[in-house]
N, C-alpha and C positions, 0 to 999 in steps of 0.2 A: 645583215641584209645587204646583199651586194647586187650590182648589175655589171654586165660585161660590155664594155665599150672599146671596140677595136682591140680586143685581146687583153684589155686592162680591167681588172676587177675594181670597181669603185664601191667603197664601203659607205652605205647610206645610214648606218646606225649613228654616225656622226653627221648632222645635217650639212648639206652642200648648198651653194648658191649658183644660180643660173642667171647670167647676164643677158638682158634683152638687147637685140641688135635689129632695128627695123630699117629695111631698105625700101620703105614705102613713102609716098608723098603725103599720106593722109591718116597715119596712125594718131590716136587721140592725144598723145603726149609729145612724142618726138618725131612725128611725121615730117619728112622733108629735111630733117637735120643732117642726115648723112647723104650728101649729094655726090660724093666722089669716092673713088677707090681708096685714096689715101686717108680720108676721114674714117672710113670703115675700119681700116687697119689700125689707126690711132685709137679709136674708141675701143676696139677689141683688146689692144695691148693695155689700155688703161684698166679695163675690167679684169683682165687676167692678173695684172700686177696687184689689184686690190683684193684678189683671192677667189675669183670665180672659178669653179670647176668646169662648168659648161657655159657655152655661148649659144643662145637660141636666136637664129636668124629667120626673119620672115619677110615675105614680099607681097603679102595679101593682107590688107588691114581688116581686122575682125571687129573693129569698133561698131557699135550699133548704127545701122543705116549706111555703112560704108558701101561705096560703089563696087560693083562686081569687076573682077579682073580676069581676063581669059587665061587659060592654062599657058598659052604661048607668052603672054605678057609676064606672067609670074616667073616663068623660066628665064626670060630675057633679063628680068631684074635680079634674080637670085643667083644664077649660075656664075656670072663673072665674079660676084662677091665671094661665093664659096671657093672657087678656084684660087682667087687671090689670097684669101685667108689661109687656105691649107698650104699654099706655097710659102707663105711667111711663117706660119705656125704649124708645122707638119704634125705635131702631136696634139693639136687642138681637138677637144671633144666638142664637136659642133653638132648642135641640134637643129633640125629643119622644121620650122613652124609652117605646116601645110596640111590641107585636108585632101590633097590630090596624090594618088598613087604614083603617077608618072613623075611628078616633081620630087617626091620622096626617093624614087628609084634613081633618078639621074644624079641627085645630090649625094646619096649614099655611095653610088658607084664612083663619084668624084672624091670620096673620102670622108663624108659626114658620118657621125657616129650614132645618131639617134633621130627619131621622128617624133614630133609633137603635133598631135592632131586634135583640133578643137571639136571635131565631130565624132570621135571614137569610131571612125570608119563608116558612119551613116550618110555622109555626103558623097562618097565615092566607093562603090562596091569593090573596086580593085585594091583599095588601101590595105586591108588586113592581109589578104593573100600576098601582096607585094612585100609588106614588112616581114611576114613569116618567111618568105624566101630570102630576104636580105639578112635576117637573123641579127637585127639590131634592137636595142631597147625602144619601147614604144610608150609614149605618154598619151593616154586617152582622157579627154575632158568631157564633162557633162554639159550639154547644150540641147535645147529643143529648136527645131527649125534651122535657120541659117542666120548669118549676121544681119541680114536685112529684115528678118521676121521675128527674131528671138525675143525682142522686148514685148511682143504681144502674146507671148506664150508663157505666162507666169502663174497659170492656174494649176494647183496641185491638190490632191486629196490630203496628202501629208508630205511636206517637202522632203524631210529626211528619209522617210521610208521610200518615197518615189525615187530619190536619187540613188539610194543604196540598191534598190531593185534594178535600176538602169545599169549600174556598174556590175552587178552580179550577172546580168544577161550578157553584157559586152565582154566581161572576163571569160565567160563560158565560150563565147565565139573564139577568143584568142587561144584558149586551151585546146579547142578542137583543131586548130591550125598548128599547134605545137609551139606557140610563141611563149618564150620563157620569161623575158624581162619586161613586164608590163607595169606601168606607173599610172596612178589615177590622179586626176585633177578635178576637184569639185566644181570648177567653173564659176568662180566669183564674178559677178557682173554679166553673166550670160543666162538669159531666160529667168532672171530673178529680180524681184523688187529690192529696194534698199533694205527693207525690213527682213526679207528672206535671206539676203546675203549675211546679215548679222546673226540670224537664226542658224544658218549653216555653219558659220564660224564658231558659234557657241557650242555646237554639237560635233565639232570636227573630229574629236577622238573616236567617235563611233565608226568612222571610215577605216580605222586601223583594223577593224574586225574583218575586213576584206582580204587581209593578208598580203597587201601590195604596198610598195612605197607610195608616199603621198606627196604630191607636188602642190604648192599653193602659190597662186599669182594674185596678189592684192595691190601691186605697186601703182600708186597714184590714181587708182580707179575712182569712179564717180561715187561709189558707196562711202568713200572717205571724204572727197572734197565737197560733195553736196551736203553731207551731214555737218561739215565744218564751215559751210558757207564760204568756200574759197574756190580754187581752180587747180588743175593738175600740177601746175608749176609750183604751187605752194602746199602740196600735199605730202611732202617727204616726212614731216614729223608724224602725221597720222599713219602713213605707211609703216614707219618704224614701229609704232605702237602695236599695230595689228600683226606685223611680222613676228613680234615677240609672242603675242598671244597664240599665233599659229604654231610656233616652235614648241611652246609649252603644252600644246595639245597634240603634238606628235608629227608635225610636218617634217619630211625628210629633205625636201628641196624647196628653196624659196626662189621664185622667178621674179627678178627685179630690174629696175632701171638703174638703181643706185647700189652698186656692189659693196662699197666700203661700209656703208651704214648697215647693210644686211649682214655682213660678216661680223660686225660688232654685236649685232643681235645674237648671232649663233654663238659667239664666244661667251656672252653673258648667260645665255640660256643653258649652255653646256655646263658652266660653272654652277648654276643653280641646281641642275640635276645631279651633279656630282656631290653636292652637299646634302641633298635629300637622301641619296642612297649610300652615303658614306657611313 
C-alpha cells in the first residue's frame, strides 16, 4: 500500500508517523507555543529527527468551539511557515491541515506534499476538484457540521455503519474526480461522544474494508484525558496506549504531538506482527 508524495512512493504497509505542527494561538494542546519562525523550524527538526515521515501543519484550530478564522487570516498564518520549512527542509513531506481549497492550492504550489481535510470536502465545494488537479494525497476525515457545531451532532442510527457509509460516499466522489491517493481518518473527537470514540476504536479494523490507508489521530484528546481525570498535558501515557491499540487494528499513519513515543509504538507493534506471522 503506497502513496505518491512529490514523486516519492511512501510504503504504508509499515506504519508511519505524522507530526503535528500548529501555528495557531488556540489549539487545544499546543496553541500559541510556536510563536516564531525559528521555533517552527526547531520543532519540525525535532520531529523529523525522532522519525516522523510527515509533518502536518495547520493554521485553523479545529478544537470544539474554536473561533472562526477567515481564509485571509489562515493564509497569513500558514504561508510564511510553509515557505520557511521548505527552504530549510526541501525534501520535507509537508501535509496541509485545512478545509479550504484556496489554502490547499497555495500551499501545494509552494511545495507541500499532501492535504489533510477535516471535512472531507464538505465545508468547501472547491476542495475536491482542487486536490484532484493538484494530484497530491488527500486525507479525508469524518465530521458532522463544523468545529463550532460538531459536538451537538452525535446522534447516529448506528455509529460504525453511518461512518462507513459516509466514507463510501466521499470515496465515490474522489473516484469520480480521478483522485488516486485517498486516506481516511475516522475523526476521533469530532461529532462523537466519549463512549462513541471508544466504540469506534474498538471496531477500527472494519474501516480496512474500504481499501484505503487509515490515519488515526488520538493524540492527547479529551477522550483520553477526561476518562483519566487529567488534562492534555498529562495525557501522553494514555495516548501511547491507544496508539498501540490503533496500530494493532490496522492504522497506517499515527498523527501525533509526540513523535518519539509514537515511533516506539510502531516498532513494538511491527515486532508483534512479525512474530504472529512468522
